[in-house]
Backbone as CSV, one residue per row, in Angstrom:
resi,resn,N_x,N_y,N_z,CA_x,CA_y,CA_z,C_x,C_y,C_z
1,UNK,0.819,-1.212,0.000,0.000,0.000,0.000,0.860,1.273,0.000
2,UNK,2.061,1.194,0.628,2.897,2.377,0.688,3.350,2.819,-0.703
3,UNK,3.704,1.846,-1.552,4.133,2.195,-2.913,3.009,2.911,-3.644
4,UNK,1.787,2.388,-3.502,0.628,3.036,-4.109,0.447,4.435,-3.519
5,UNK,0.695,4.560,-2.219,0.576,5.859,-1.559,1.564,6.868,-2.104
6,UNK,2.802,6.433,-2.334,3.811,7.351,-2.876,3.462,7.770,-4.303
7,UNK,2.965,6.815,-5.090,2.546,7.160,-6.455,1.376,8.144,-6.425
8,UNK,0.440,7.892,-5.514,-0.718,8.773,-5.408,-0.326,10.160,-4.914
9,UNK,0.754,10.225,-4.126,1.201,11.517,-3.600,1.595,12.479,-4.713
10,UNK,2.083,11.926,-5.808,2.442,12.767,-6.945,1.193,13.488,-7.478
11,UNK,0.038,12.834,-7.355,-1.203,13.429,-7.857,-1.583,14.694,-7.113
12,UNK,-1.198,14.790,-5.844,-1.533,16.006,-5.105,-0.855,17.213,-5.735
13,UNK,0.406,17.032,-6.104,1.121,18.113,-6.770,0.622,18.354,-8.173
14,UNK,0.310,17.290,-8.888,-0.232,17.431,-10.251,-1.514,18.251,-10.227
15,UNK,-2.364,17.968,-9.249,-3.623,18.705,-9.121,-3.374,20.186,-8.881
16,UNK,-2.466,20.495,-7.943,-2.146,21.896,-7.654,-1.528,22.581,-8.872
17,UNK,-0.694,21.856,-9.599,-0.052,22.439,-10.767,-1.012,22.688,-11.914
18,UNK,-2.004,21.827,-12.043,-2.939,21.952,-13.164,-4.049,22.961,-12.910
19,UNK,-4.665,22.891,-11.723,-5.850,23.731,-11.496,-5.724,24.639,-10.280
20,UNK,-4.561,24.624,-9.621,-4.354,25.535,-8.505,-5.045,25.152,-7.226
21,UNK,-5.532,23.943,-7.120,-6.213,23.501,-5.906,-6.435,22.004,-5.948
22,UNK,-7.036,21.484,-4.877,-7.385,20.072,-4.848,-6.316,19.160,-4.282
23,UNK,-5.126,19.689,-3.984,-4.061,18.823,-3.497,-4.389,18.148,-2.185
24,UNK,-4.932,18.905,-1.247,-5.229,18.348,0.074,-6.440,17.435,0.043
25,UNK,-7.298,17.630,-0.944,-8.446,16.728,-1.088,-7.943,15.311,-1.314
26,UNK,-6.802,15.193,-1.977,-6.215,13.879,-2.205,-5.282,13.464,-1.063
27,UNK,-4.599,14.427,-0.464,-3.568,14.100,0.529,-4.134,13.428,1.766
28,UNK,-5.230,13.949,2.310,-5.784,13.366,3.540,-6.217,11.909,3.334
29,UNK,-7.006,11.570,2.302,-7.338,10.156,2.096,-6.109,9.283,1.853
30,UNK,-5.108,9.811,1.140,-3.885,9.042,0.914,-3.213,8.708,2.241
31,UNK,-3.090,9.697,3.116,-2.454,9.480,4.412,-3.247,8.505,5.277
32,UNK,-4.562,8.652,5.284,-5.408,7.822,6.154,-5.498,6.388,5.648
33,UNK,-5.759,6.212,4.343,-6.062,4.882,3.835,-4.848,4.129,3.292
34,UNK,-3.832,4.849,2.823,-2.672,4.168,2.252,-1.466,4.156,3.185
35,UNK,-1.423,5.092,4.159,-0.314,5.122,5.113,-0.777,4.903,6.552
36,UNK,-2.071,4.654,6.748,-2.633,4.349,8.067,-2.331,5.426,9.111
37,UNK,-2.371,6.694,8.696,-2.167,7.805,9.618,-3.510,8.166,10.248
38,UNK,-3.505,8.446,11.557,-4.716,8.866,12.242,-5.296,10.110,11.558
39,UNK,-6.634,10.186,11.386,-7.225,11.325,10.679,-6.826,12.693,11.216
40,UNK,-6.724,12.823,12.548,-6.347,14.122,13.115,-4.923,14.499,12.708
41,UNK,-4.001,13.538,12.788,-2.632,13.801,12.350,-2.558,13.994,10.842
42,UNK,-3.404,13.260,10.119,-3.398,13.374,8.656,-3.760,14.779,8.209
43,UNK,-4.710,15.407,8.899,-5.073,16.775,8.526,-3.923,17.733,8.794
44,UNK,-3.152,17.460,9.852,-1.987,18.306,10.151,-0.877,18.079,9.126
45,UNK,-0.569,16.807,8.841,0.455,16.497,7.840,0.095,17.136,6.503
46,UNK,-1.191,17.074,6.159,-1.655,17.612,4.878,-1.361,19.100,4.769
47,UNK,-1.530,19.828,5.878,-1.251,21.263,5.858,0.198,21.529,5.480
48,UNK,1.122,20.754,6.026,2.539,20.948,5.703,2.821,20.584,4.248
49,UNK,2.359,19.419,3.824,2.637,18.933,2.469,2.088,19.892,1.416
50,UNK,0.838,20.268,1.573,0.207,21.160,0.603,0.787,22.571,0.716
51,UNK,1.146,22.981,1.939,1.728,24.304,2.128,3.046,24.466,1.388
52,UNK,3.951,23.510,1.560,5.249,23.576,0.882,5.071,23.504,-0.637
53,UNK,4.212,22.601,-1.086,3.978,22.462,-2.529,3.430,23.746,-3.128
54,UNK,2.475,24.365,-2.435,1.850,25.592,-2.939,2.842,26.751,-2.970
55,UNK,3.640,26.903,-1.913,4.625,27.984,-1.881,5.677,27.796,-2.974
56,UNK,6.083,26.559,-3.192,7.047,26.274,-4.252,6.484,26.666,-5.615
57,UNK,5.203,26.382,-5.814,4.570,26.718,-7.085,4.259,28.195,-7.233
58,UNK,4.007,28.864,-6.109,3.638,30.285,-6.180,4.825,31.161,-6.561
59,UNK,6.031,30.755,-6.208,7.216,31.590,-6.449,7.431,31.900,-7.930
60,UNK,7.474,30.885,-8.812,7.660,31.220,-10.236,6.482,31.998,-10.811
61,UNK,5.270,31.759,-10.312,4.116,32.508,-10.797,4.188,33.960,-10.367
62,UNK,4.707,34.211,-9.163,4.883,35.587,-8.700,5.856,36.338,-9.602
63,UNK,6.906,35.661,-10.026,7.910,36.292,-10.881,7.331,36.692,-12.237
64,UNK,6.275,35.992,-12.681,5.651,36.320,-13.965,4.465,37.273,-13.798
65,UNK,4.226,37.733,-12.568,3.134,38.679,-12.324,1.775,38.035,-12.173
66,UNK,1.744,36.704,-11.943,0.476,35.979,-11.849,0.006,35.822,-10.411
67,UNK,0.427,36.737,-9.520,-0.026,36.720,-8.130,-0.470,38.125,-7.752
68,UNK,-1.694,38.242,-7.224,-2.217,39.522,-6.759,-1.885,39.639,-5.265
69,UNK,-0.811,40.352,-4.953,-0.356,40.430,-3.564,-1.372,41.115,-2.656
70,UNK,-2.033,42.159,-3.163,-3.022,42.864,-2.358,-4.163,41.926,-1.966
71,UNK,-4.670,41.174,-2.942,-5.754,40.239,-2.647,-5.258,39.113,-1.744
72,UNK,-4.011,38.690,-1.943,-3.454,37.630,-1.090,-3.432,38.070,0.363
73,UNK,-3.102,39.340,0.605,-3.092,39.852,1.978,-4.513,40.005,2.519
74,UNK,-5.409,40.608,1.723,-6.785,40.832,2.168,-7.486,39.519,2.484
75,UNK,-7.228,38.519,1.670,-7.870,37.217,1.852,-7.059,36.344,2.810
76,UNK,-5.733,36.406,2.669,-4.880,35.470,3.386,-4.810,35.686,4.881
77,UNK,-4.803,36.939,5.341,-4.670,37.202,6.778,-5.865,36.663,7.575
78,UNK,-7.127,37.034,7.227,-8.244,36.469,7.993,-8.395,34.968,7.792
79,UNK,-8.050,34.485,6.601,-8.130,33.050,6.356,-7.138,32.287,7.225
80,UNK,-5.920,32.802,7.325,-4.899,32.154,8.156,-5.288,32.164,9.629
81,UNK,-5.814,33.289,10.100,-6.269,33.371,11.492,-7.391,32.365,11.756
82,UNK,-8.267,32.184,10.768,-9.366,31.217,10.915,-8.833,29.796,10.964
83,UNK,-7.791,29.505,10.172,-7.170,28.169,10.208,-6.611,27.886,11.597
84,UNK,-5.864,28.840,12.135,-5.265,28.656,13.458,-6.344,28.498,14.526
85,UNK,-7.391,29.310,14.436,-8.496,29.211,15.396,-9.149,27.832,15.322
86,UNK,-9.379,27.350,14.100,-10.020,26.044,13.934,-9.155,24.922,14.482
87,UNK,-7.822,25.009,14.240,-6.931,23.948,14.683,-6.731,23.954,16.205
88,UNK,-6.650,25.148,16.802,-6.321,25.236,18.231,-7.550,25.308,19.137
89,UNK,-8.674,25.777,18.608,-9.868,25.960,19.447,-10.981,24.985,19.080
90,UNK,-11.343,24.924,17.812,-12.497,24.110,17.409,-12.195,22.621,17.508
91,UNK,-11.095,22.176,16.875,-10.800,20.741,16.866,-10.623,20.147,18.265
92,UNK,-9.883,20.797,19.186,-9.735,20.208,20.524,-11.044,20.100,21.301
93,UNK,-12.045,20.912,20.936,-13.313,20.849,21.656,-14.209,19.707,21.173
94,UNK,-13.844,19.096,20.055,-14.627,17.961,19.561,-14.324,16.753,20.445
95,UNK,-15.321,16.191,21.115,-15.065,15.068,22.029,-14.598,13.823,21.284
96,UNK,-13.908,12.958,22.004,-13.430,11.727,21.383,-14.577,10.878,20.868
97,UNK,-15.683,10.874,21.594,-16.858,10.103,21.164,-18.124,10.877,21.498
98,UNK,-19.084,10.818,20.566,-20.387,11.450,20.770,-21.458,10.400,20.530
99,UNK,-22.335,10.214,21.517,-23.417,9.243,21.392,-24.580,9.901,20.654
100,UNK,-24.828,9.446,19.434,-25.907,10.021,18.629,-27.226,9.288,18.834
101,UNK,-27.143,7.994,19.100,-28.332,7.175,19.312,-27.925,6.007,20.202
102,UNK,-28.863,5.116,20.454,-28.606,4.008,21.367,-27.377,3.203,20.959
103,UNK,-27.258,2.909,19.663,-26.165,2.070,19.203,-25.265,2.783,18.195
104,UNK,-25.351,4.088,18.145,-24.568,4.829,17.166,-23.657,5.831,17.879
105,UNK,-22.356,5.584,17.809,-21.360,6.459,18.424,-20.526,7.107,17.329
106,UNK,-20.424,8.414,17.385,-19.619,9.160,16.415,-18.295,9.550,17.073
107,UNK,-17.203,8.950,16.627,-15.892,9.278,17.171,-15.358,10.541,16.501
108,UNK,-14.354,11.132,17.120,-13.776,12.343,16.538,-13.142,12.039,15.182
109,UNK,-12.464,10.896,15.080,-11.851,10.523,13.804,-12.907,10.354,12.713
110,UNK,-14.033,9.723,13.084,-15.113,9.537,12.128,-15.711,10.882,11.722
111,UNK,-15.869,11.773,12.697,-16.411,13.103,12.395,-15.516,13.831,11.397
112,UNK,-14.187,13.778,11.626,-13.254,14.474,10.736,-13.347,13.924,9.322
113,UNK,-13.405,12.602,9.185,-13.461,12.012,7.852,-14.791,12.308,7.158
114,UNK,-15.892,12.279,7.908,-17.193,12.595,7.313,-17.261,14.072,6.923
115,UNK,-16.705,14.935,7.765,-16.649,16.363,7.433,-15.815,16.563,6.174
116,UNK,-14.683,15.876,6.120,-13.818,16.010,4.954,-14.524,15.509,3.700
117,UNK,-15.237,14.387,3.806,-15.965,13.848,2.653,-17.046,14.817,2.190
118,UNK,-17.713,15.465,3.141,-18.735,16.458,2.791,-18.123,17.634,2.042
119,UNK,-16.953,18.080,2.502,-16.240,19.163,1.814,-15.863,18.725,0.402
120,UNK,-15.380,17.501,0.272,-15.001,16.978,-1.043,-16.174,16.970,-2.001
121,UNK,-17.300,16.450,-1.539,-18.476,16.353,-2.409,-18.974,17.737,-2.793
122,UNK,-18.978,18.648,-1.840,-19.413,20.020,-2.136,-18.496,20.675,-3.163
123,UNK,-17.189,20.487,-2.969,-16.226,21.066,-3.910,-16.366,20.444,-5.294
124,UNK,-16.590,19.122,-5.331,-16.741,18.439,-6.613,-17.964,18.948,-7.369
125,UNK,-19.072,19.090,-6.666,-20.285,19.601,-7.312,-20.090,21.037,-7.783
126,UNK,-19.337,21.817,-7.005,-19.056,23.200,-7.396,-18.254,23.227,-8.691
127,UNK,-17.264,22.340,-8.802,-16.442,22.293,-10.006,-17.216,21.781,-11.214
128,UNK,-18.033,20.757,-11.004,-18.742,20.127,-12.117,-19.911,20.972,-12.605
129,UNK,-20.638,21.584,-11.677,-21.871,22.282,-12.034,-21.671,23.744,-12.368
130,UNK,-20.544,24.326,-11.915,-20.338,25.752,-12.161,-20.176,26.002,-13.656
131,UNK,-20.828,27.003,-14.168,-20.781,27.319,-15.581,-19.401,27.830,-15.957
132,UNK,-18.960,27.441,-17.147,-17.620,27.813,-17.592,-17.476,29.320,-17.740
133,UNK,-18.529,30.005,-18.087,-18.450,31.446,-18.260,-17.983,32.111,-16.968
134,UNK,-18.500,31.643,-15.842,-18.112,32.221,-14.556,-16.691,31.830,-14.182
135,UNK,-16.292,30.610,-14.546,-14.967,30.133,-14.152,-13.871,30.850,-14.918
136,UNK,-14.122,31.125,-16.195,-13.111,31.789,-17.013,-12.829,33.190,-16.494
137,UNK,-13.830,34.011,-16.594,-13.731,35.367,-16.028,-12.393,36.027,-16.377
138,UNK,-12.048,36.036,-17.642,-10.706,36.427,-18.051,-10.380,37.875,-17.693
139,UNK,-11.178,38.807,-18.176,-10.915,40.201,-17.861,-12.247,40.892,-17.615
140,UNK,-12.677,40.948,-16.403,-13.955,41.571,-16.068,-13.682,42.910,-15.410
141,UNK,-14.184,43.995,-16.010,-13.874,45.304,-15.453,-14.613,45.623,-14.160
142,UNK,-15.592,44.812,-13.794,-16.350,45.074,-12.580,-15.437,44.969,-11.363
143,UNK,-15.449,45.939,-10.468,-14.555,45.887,-9.312,-14.929,44.777,-8.340
144,UNK,-13.934,44.328,-7.580,-14.184,43.280,-6.592,-15.085,43.805,-5.484
145,UNK,-15.904,42.914,-4.948,-16.756,43.259,-3.819,-15.963,42.984,-2.547
146,UNK,-15.260,44.014,-2.049,-14.356,43.818,-0.917,-15.083,43.534,0.387
147,UNK,-16.381,43.847,0.456,-17.145,43.540,1.666,-17.255,42.032,1.884
148,UNK,-17.129,41.268,0.800,-17.285,39.822,0.904,-15.972,39.110,1.225
149,UNK,-14.854,39.802,1.089,-13.561,39.129,1.174,-13.324,38.511,2.546
150,UNK,-13.543,39.276,3.622,-13.274,38.754,4.962,-14.195,37.585,5.322
151,UNK,-15.536,37.681,5.098,-16.384,36.510,5.370,-15.980,35.288,4.550
152,UNK,-15.626,35.492,3.275,-15.169,34.381,2.438,-13.915,33.751,3.043
153,UNK,-12.975,34.613,3.426,-11.701,34.125,3.952,-11.891,33.349,5.249
154,UNK,-12.749,33.838,6.136,-13.005,33.148,7.409,-13.643,31.787,7.157
155,UNK,-14.583,31.727,6.210,-15.232,30.460,5.867,-14.212,29.459,5.339
156,UNK,-13.398,29.896,4.380,-12.389,29.011,3.795,-11.387,28.564,4.845
157,UNK,-10.919,29.503,5.679,-9.940,29.160,6.704,-10.475,28.172,7.730
158,UNK,-11.722,28.339,8.116,-12.328,27.417,9.088,-12.442,26.018,8.508
159,UNK,-12.928,25.931,7.272,-13.033,24.623,6.606,-11.657,23.995,6.449
160,UNK,-10.680,24.797,6.051,-9.322,24.292,5.862,-8.736,23.789,7.180
161,UNK,-8.964,24.531,8.256,-8.413,24.148,9.548,-8.969,22.841,10.061
162,UNK,-10.263,22.644,9.899,-10.894,21.413,10.402,-10.542,20.220,9.540
163,UNK,-10.582,20.409,8.221,-10.420,19.276,7.302,-8.982,19.029,6.890
164,UNK,-8.091,20.014,7.093,-6.720,19.871,6.615,-6.582,20.197,5.152
165,UNK,-7.643,20.691,4.539,-7.618,21.051,3.121,-7.052,22.451,2.951
166,UNK,-6.257,22.627,1.895,-5.692,23.940,1.645,-6.737,24.973,1.292
167,UNK,-7.809,24.534,0.627,-8.917,25.434,0.329,-8.903,26.029,-1.063
168,UNK,-7.965,25.589,-1.923,-7.904,26.142,-3.270,-9.173,25.932,-4.063
169,UNK,-9.845,24.807,-3.824,-11.081,24.516,-4.554,-12.191,25.496,-4.189
170,UNK,-12.044,26.191,-3.046,-12.986,27.233,-2.653,-12.441,28.624,-2.956
171,UNK,-11.139,28.814,-2.768,-10.537,30.129,-2.963,-10.672,30.585,-4.412
172,UNK,-10.371,29.704,-5.354,-10.388,30.094,-6.761,-11.773,30.549,-7.221
173,UNK,-12.856,29.801,-6.926,-14.186,30.316,-7.302,-14.507,31.651,-6.651
174,UNK,-14.139,31.816,-5.365,-14.393,33.090,-4.689,-13.647,34.228,-5.385
175,UNK,-12.385,34.000,-5.729,-11.590,35.053,-6.351,-12.082,35.396,-7.751
176,UNK,-12.460,34.385,-8.524,-12.862,34.636,-9.908,-14.286,35.144,-10.023
177,UNK,-15.219,34.495,-9.307,-16.636,34.822,-9.480,-17.040,36.036,-8.666
178,UNK,-16.646,36.071,-7.400,-17.102,37.147,-6.521,-16.157,38.338,-6.498
179,UNK,-14.876,38.107,-6.713,-13.910,39.194,-6.601,-13.271,39.605,-7.923
180,UNK,-13.750,39.008,-9.022,-13.401,39.460,-10.370,-11.913,39.392,-10.685
181,UNK,-11.221,38.376,-10.160,-9.806,38.194,-10.450,-9.675,37.276,-11.670
182,UNK,-8.893,37.635,-12.689,-8.681,36.742,-13.837,-8.176,35.378,-13.379
183,UNK,-8.573,34.317,-14.067,-8.334,32.958,-13.607,-6.851,32.648,-13.418
184,UNK,-6.001,33.103,-14.349,-4.567,32.821,-14.216,-4.005,33.449,-12.941
185,UNK,-4.397,34.677,-12.668,-3.918,35.351,-11.458,-4.574,34.767,-10.223
186,UNK,-5.807,34.281,-10.349,-6.495,33.656,-9.221,-5.770,32.390,-8.784
187,UNK,-5.265,31.616,-9.737,-4.551,30.385,-9.411,-3.256,30.709,-8.654
188,UNK,-2.479,31.677,-9.160,-1.245,32.056,-8.482,-1.495,32.626,-7.103
189,UNK,-2.530,33.477,-6.991,-2.886,34.071,-5.697,-3.355,32.997,-4.726
190,UNK,-4.140,32.057,-5.234,-4.631,30.957,-4.408,-3.477,30.134,-3.852
191,UNK,-2.490,29.849,-4.674,-1.343,29.055,-4.220,-0.594,29.756,-3.093
192,UNK,-0.437,31.078,-3.209,0.246,31.825,-2.149,-0.555,31.788,-0.851
193,UNK,-1.870,32.010,-0.952,-2.734,31.977,0.233,-2.708,30.599,0.879
194,UNK,-2.860,29.563,0.054,-2.846,28.185,0.558,-1.528,27.903,1.269
195,UNK,-0.427,28.300,0.636,0.888,28.007,1.203,1.089,28.641,2.561
196,UNK,0.787,29.916,2.670,1.010,30.631,3.928,0.089,30.117,5.024
197,UNK,-1.232,30.006,4.726,-2.169,29.607,5.776,-1.937,28.159,6.203
198,UNK,-1.541,27.310,5.278,-1.304,25.909,5.622,-0.076,25.762,6.516
199,UNK,1.009,26.468,6.175,2.229,26.367,6.974,2.033,26.935,8.377
200,UNK,1.383,28.094,8.468,1.135,28.672,9.791,0.187,27.797,10.604
201,UNK,-0.802,27.206,9.932,-1.718,26.293,10.619,-0.992,25.081,11.165
202,UNK,-0.056,24.547,10.379,0.703,23.373,10.822,1.592,23.702,12.017
203,UNK,2.371,24.779,11.914,3.327,25.094,12.970,2.660,25.651,14.226
204,UNK,1.407,26.079,14.103,0.703,26.551,15.296,0.356,25.407,16.243
205,UNK,0.407,24.174,15.750,0.037,23.041,16.596,1.100,21.959,16.611
206,UNK,2.290,22.288,16.153,3.324,21.249,16.039,3.658,20.645,17.393
207,UNK,3.455,21.415,18.475,3.750,20.894,19.808,2.673,19.933,20.301
208,UNK,1.570,19.825,19.576,0.466,18.949,19.976,0.515,17.587,19.280
209,UNK,1.382,17.464,18.267,1.470,16.200,17.530,2.920,15.735,17.507
210,UNK,3.111,14.502,17.109,4.450,13.952,16.915,4.601,13.611,15.442
211,UNK,5.068,14.566,14.643,5.115,14.352,13.195,6.076,13.223,12.805
212,UNK,5.667,12.427,11.840,6.560,11.445,11.218,7.253,12.183,10.072
213,UNK,8.368,12.835,10.398,9.014,13.725,9.438,9.503,12.995,8.204
214,UNK,9.950,11.771,8.356,10.427,11.022,7.186,9.296,10.827,6.184
215,UNK,8.135,10.409,6.678,6.980,10.220,5.802,6.535,11.551,5.197
216,UNK,6.469,12.587,6.034,6.015,13.892,5.562,6.928,14.424,4.460
217,UNK,8.235,14.327,4.668,9.176,14.878,3.693,9.186,14.077,2.392
218,UNK,9.010,12.766,2.484,8.931,11.950,1.270,7.724,12.365,0.423
219,UNK,6.569,12.471,1.072,5.354,12.830,0.339,5.447,14.256,-0.190
220,UNK,6.043,15.150,0.590,6.195,16.534,0.146,7.057,16.618,-1.101
221,UNK,8.167,15.894,-1.106,9.059,15.892,-2.271,8.329,15.380,-3.515
222,UNK,7.560,14.310,-3.356,6.803,13.761,-4.485,5.732,14.741,-4.948
223,UNK,5.094,15.403,-3.994,4.047,16.367,-4.334,4.623,17.562,-5.095
224,UNK,5.773,18.069,-4.648,6.419,19.190,-5.345,6.812,18.777,-6.761
225,UNK,7.330,17.558,-6.911,7.671,17.060,-8.250,6.429,16.997,-9.125
226,UNK,5.335,16.531,-8.531,4.085,16.441,-9.275,3.564,17.802,-9.691
227,UNK,3.824,18.833,-8.869,3.355,20.179,-9.216,3.914,20.630,-10.559
228,UNK,5.207,20.440,-10.746,5.823,20.917,-11.983,5.358,20.099,-13.188
229,UNK,5.056,18.814,-12.954,4.470,18.004,-14.024,3.087,18.538,-14.375
230,UNK,2.278,18.799,-13.347,0.930,19.313,-13.581,0.937,20.673,-14.228
231,UNK,1.864,21.534,-13.793,1.959,22.876,-14.362,2.351,22.813,-15.840
232,UNK,3.213,21.856,-16.188,3.603,21.675,-17.595,2.428,21.186,-18.425
233,UNK,1.657,20.251,-17.864,0.523,19.689,-18.600,-0.657,20.658,-18.702
234,UNK,-0.720,21.614,-17.792,-1.902,22.480,-17.727,-2.140,23.250,-19.021
235,UNK,-1.060,23.554,-19.745,-1.206,24.295,-20.999,-1.598,23.397,-22.169
236,UNK,-1.602,22.112,-21.947,-1.860,21.168,-23.041,-3.279,20.601,-23.014
237,UNK,-4.050,20.930,-21.971,-5.407,20.409,-21.855,-6.386,21.554,-21.654
238,UNK,-7.611,21.324,-22.064,-8.665,22.307,-21.837,-8.926,22.470,-20.353
239,UNK,-9.042,23.734,-19.909,-9.345,23.989,-18.503,-10.670,23.376,-18.090
240,UNK,-11.648,23.416,-19.000,-12.955,22.839,-18.698,-12.855,21.336,-18.494
241,UNK,-12.101,20.658,-19.375,-11.958,19.202,-19.272,-11.251,18.819,-17.982
242,UNK,-10.197,19.564,-17.634,-9.465,19.281,-16.400,-10.358,19.454,-15.181
243,UNK,-11.073,20.571,-15.165,-11.936,20.885,-14.024,-13.021,19.826,-13.841
244,UNK,-13.669,19.448,-14.932,-14.764,18.477,-14.837,-14.265,17.083,-14.476
245,UNK,-13.149,16.665,-15.092,-12.595,15.344,-14.790,-12.194,15.243,-13.321
246,UNK,-11.504,16.267,-12.851,-11.083,16.270,-11.446,-12.298,16.317,-10.528
247,UNK,-13.315,17.091,-10.914,-14.530,17.193,-10.105,-15.206,15.846,-9.917
248,UNK,-15.357,15.097,-11.002,-15.996,13.776,-10.912,-15.144,12.808,-10.092
249,UNK,-13.817,12.922,-10.251,-12.901,12.073,-9.488,-13.040,12.344,-7.996
250,UNK,-13.057,13.612,-7.621,-13.205,13.994,-6.214,-14.555,13.550,-5.671
251,UNK,-15.600,13.677,-6.472,-16.940,13.251,-6.057,-16.939,11.758,-5.716
252,UNK,-16.300,10.962,-6.551,-16.247,9.515,-6.300,-15.497,9.197,-5.011
253,UNK,-14.375,9.907,-4.771,-13.611,9.672,-3.541,-14.433,10.063,-2.313
254,UNK,-15.137,11.186,-2.398,-15.962,11.630,-1.281,-17.041,10.624,-0.932
255,UNK,-17.706,10.100,-1.943,-18.746,9.095,-1.729,-18.137,7.820,-1.142
256,UNK,-16.951,7.444,-1.649,-16.270,6.246,-1.138,-15.958,6.382,0.350
257,UNK,-15.465,7.560,0.751,-15.125,7.783,2.169,-16.359,7.627,3.047
258,UNK,-17.482,8.210,2.624,-18.712,8.107,3.412,-19.161,6.657,3.529
259,UNK,-19.140,5.922,2.421,-19.556,4.512,2.434,-18.612,3.667,3.294
260,UNK,-17.322,3.994,3.274,-16.360,3.223,4.047,-16.434,3.527,5.531
261,UNK,-16.682,4.780,5.880,-16.624,5.196,7.279,-17.922,4.957,8.046
262,UNK,-19.057,5.107,7.372,-20.323,4.963,8.086,-20.556,3.517,8.507
263,UNK,-20.980,3.290,9.731,-21.261,1.922,10.174,-22.539,1.406,9.524
264,UNK,-22.563,0.110,9.296,-23.740,-0.501,8.663,-24.621,-1.133,9.728
């Protein structure tokens, strides 16, 4: 299973390189099901892996002007604070076990995986059902609605903190549809936001976990390698085809997690 896990780890980077998001959607299930990492630790490991991969990818995009630094700050600061709040305040308050019915107990690990699966399915439907006209948004002169930026950022950061997801699958639609950022710049900006908030989220709780650094660094290296492969391929495929294919793939994984985790 580990060999399959290492091969799958490359996909996290490929996803980030191709569409600017989705890496953590793959990383958490890979860690849990292929490397037998506890779900709580898996969400923490995912923050580091996706954070390093995103920052590595954001650097060359910044050099080409494909990163909106102002939007990264406006969105990234409240989003990062929300990630830290979710990791240090919300997650520890979730009890180890919750009795839902006479014979139905919801453990914290089960809650995290079901929450993550719900996020996956929601993101997949957003990618598959969203109209291409809204996703492209190449050059829209309408100004961004800055009143929405902080609520959007807090929502994304909270979801990212609980699930361990970087949030690119949510950040990019928010930036393009609601804040009128061209898609190419939205991807670069998203990578910077994901990288910073994920790394700060990870290191804010490093004293609460015992990281398996060898495993983390191996997967991170593979993910970074996959990013450059995905970034190279991104110009060779239709954005619509990539988005829809990845959306259906994520939807299937989300459904699989729910079917696997729920007791019969």
